[in-house]
C-alpha positions as semicolon CSV with decimal commas, in nm:
position;residue;x (nm);y (nm);z (nm)
1;M;12,264;5,734;8,096
2;A;12,175;5,594;8,440
3;A;11,887;5,661;8,679
4;A;11,777;5,568;9,030
5;E;11,495;5,643;9,269
6;N;11,450;5,667;9,645
7;L;11,101;5,633;9,795
8;A;10,984;5,679;10,154
9;T;10,676;5,751;10,358
10;A;10,642;5,931;10,690
11;K;10,358;6,012;10,921
12;R;10,250;6,375;10,957
13;L;10,255;6,321;11,334
14;E;10,586;6,275;11,517
15;I;10,529;5,911;11,613
16;S;10,732;5,597;11,558
17;D;10,609;5,291;11,373
18;G;10,428;5,061;11,612
19;Q;10,404;5,325;11,887
20;P;10,066;5,302;12,064
21;V;9,853;5,614;12,030
22;Y;9,519;5,724;12,170
23;P;9,266;5,947;11,990
24;L;9,181;6,282;12,145
25;G;8,830;6,394;12,053
26;T;8,699;6,379;11,697
27;D;8,986;6,551;11,510
28;R;9,146;6,277;11,297
29;C;9,494;6,420;11,364
30;A;9,455;6,460;11,742
31;Y;9,639;6,178;11,918
32;S;9,837;6,129;12,237
33;V;10,083;5,860;12,349
34;T;9,878;5,821;12,670
35;P;9,502;5,835;12,724
36;R;9,401;6,202;12,759
37;G;9,766;6,311;12,750
38;E;9,934;6,589;12,553
39;R;9,861;6,608;12,184
40;I;10,133;6,463;11,959
41;A;10,297;6,739;11,755
42;E;10,272;6,754;11,378
43;R;10,603;6,748;11,194
44;S;10,746;7,076;11,073
45;Y;10,898;7,085;10,724
46;D;11,243;7,061;10,885
47;S;11,142;6,767;11,103
48;L;10,987;6,586;10,808
49;A;11,290;6,641;10,584
50;N;11,526;6,532;10,863
51;N;11,324;6,213;10,922
52;L;11,316;6,118;10,554
53;V;11,680;6,197;10,475
54;T;11,805;6,026;10,792
55;R;11,618;5,710;10,697
56;W;11,752;5,724;10,339
57;I;12,109;5,770;10,465
58;E;12,074;5,479;10,709
59;S;11,957;5,248;10,428
60;P;12,254;5,111;10,229
61;G;12,069;5,106;9,895
62;H;11,924;5,455;9,935
63;R;12,257;5,594;10,060
64;K;12,428;5,447;9,752
65;N;12,192;5,650;9,531
66;L;12,245;5,969;9,736
67;M;12,625;5,942;9,730
68;N;12,676;5,822;9,373
69;P;12,892;6,088;9,200
70;A;12,776;5,968;8,857
71;Y;12,434;6,123;8,912
72;T;12,448;6,484;8,801
73;R;12,074;6,554;8,811
74;H;11,840;6,532;9,108
75;G;11,469;6,587;9,158
76;A;11,252;6,553;9,468
77;S;10,884;6,568;9,546
78;A;10,645;6,494;9,829
79;V;10,271;6,454;9,852
80;L;10,033;6,451;10,148
81;D;9,804;6,148;10,144
82;P;9,497;6,218;10,359
83;S;9,393;5,850;10,359
84;G;9,655;5,749;10,619
85;R;9,526;5,525;10,897
86;I;9,639;5,765;11,170
87;C;9,622;6,123;11,044
88;D;9,799;6,188;10,714
89;T;10,095;6,018;10,546
90;I;10,362;6,194;10,341
91;S;10,509;6,008;10,046
92;A;10,844;6,137;9,922
93;T;11,042;6,058;9,608
94;Q;11,396;6,139;9,500
95;L;11,503;6,086;9,138
96;F;11,864;6,068;9,024
97;A;12,001;6,072;8,670
98;S;12,325;6,118;8,483
């Protein structure tokens, strides 16, 4: 029997790591990339899944787990962590087993 795990985190807002953001009002998830600019969109389920899977595929170790034909069982989960510094953070896990 063999097992592996992929872990990742993503922001609920569609922003890149290190991108400057500016708060809009008092809502903790209201930010803009410019002062008083348009509000940054929250990720849809599709956008979130695409972000996480793309990052896993681009990582050699994570891709190895995803593509390993020996793993015949797969599980996935995600949780919203409201303690993120800017809005919320999503933590995702993939488990693989044979």
